[in-house]
C-alpha positions as CSV (number, residue, x, y, z in Angstrom):
1,M,-1.6,135.5,142.5
2,A,-4.6,133.5,141.3
3,A,-6.8,131.8,143.9
4,K,-6.7,128.0,143.9
5,K,-9.6,125.8,144.7
6,T,-9.4,124.1,148.1
7,V,-7.3,121.0,148.1
8,Y,-9.1,118.2,150.0
9,L,-7.0,115.4,151.3
10,S,-10.0,113.3,152.5
11,K,-13.4,113.1,151.0
12,S,-15.1,111.3,153.9
13,A,-13.9,113.7,156.7
14,S,-16.3,116.3,157.9
15,T,-13.5,118.8,158.4
16,L,-11.6,120.6,155.7
17,T,-8.0,119.6,155.3
18,V,-5.5,121.5,153.2
19,R,-1.9,120.9,152.4
20,K,0.7,122.4,154.7
21,G,2.3,124.3,151.8
22,E,-0.9,126.0,151.0
23,V,-1.2,127.2,154.6
24,Q,2.4,128.5,154.6
25,K,1.6,130.4,151.4
26,L,-1.4,132.0,153.1
27,K,0.6,132.9,156.1
28,T,3.4,134.5,154.0
29,A,0.8,136.5,152.0
30,L,-0.9,137.7,155.2
31,V,2.5,138.8,156.7
32,K,3.2,140.7,153.5
33,V,-0.2,142.4,153.5
34,F,0.0,143.5,157.1
35,S,3.6,144.7,156.7
36,E,2.6,146.9,153.8
37,Y,-0.4,148.1,155.7
38,G,1.8,149.2,158.6
39,R,4.0,151.1,156.1
40,L,1.0,152.7,154.5
41,K,-0.4,153.8,157.9
42,G,3.0,155.3,158.8
43,Q,3.2,157.1,155.5
44,Q,-0.3,158.4,156.1
45,R,0.6,159.7,159.5
46,R,3.7,161.5,158.1
47,F,1.6,163.0,155.4
48,E,-1.1,164.2,157.8
49,T,1.7,165.7,160.0
50,A,3.1,167.5,157.0
51,L,-0.3,168.7,156.1
52,E,-0.9,170.0,159.6
53,D,2.3,172.0,159.4
54,L,1.3,173.5,156.1
55,C,-2.1,174.4,157.4
56,A,-0.6,175.9,160.5
57,L,1.4,178.3,158.3
58,T,-1.2,179.2,155.7
59,I,-4.2,179.5,158.1
60,K,-2.8,182.7,159.5
61,W,-2.7,184.3,156.1
62,T,-6.1,183.2,154.8
63,I,-8.5,183.4,157.7
64,P,-9.4,186.6,159.6
65,R,-8.4,186.6,163.3
66,R,-11.9,186.5,164.6
67,K,-12.7,183.4,162.6
68,L,-9.4,181.9,163.5
69,E,-10.2,182.1,167.2
70,V,-13.4,180.3,166.6
71,L,-11.6,177.5,164.7
72,H,-9.0,177.2,167.5
73,R,-11.8,176.7,170.0
74,E,-13.4,174.0,167.8
75,F,-10.1,172.2,167.3
76,R,-9.5,172.2,171.1
77,G,-12.9,170.5,171.6
78,G,-15.0,173.6,172.4
79,R,-13.1,174.7,175.5
């Protein structure tokens, strides 16, 4: 959607006034953006979980046991 210039209702007022319809359009657009953002973050979490599952399976096959133990310590925060 193309951006519109601000619609002034009063030239003499020091505050900016816009039409109620413009405000409603802005609110609708913001709701849509935040809704899509929430879906995107959920999809990202599901992807990361699936990737963790994949890594948990393949890490045993590709990294020698000694190095795997070091990685486990690093992932646990150095404990």
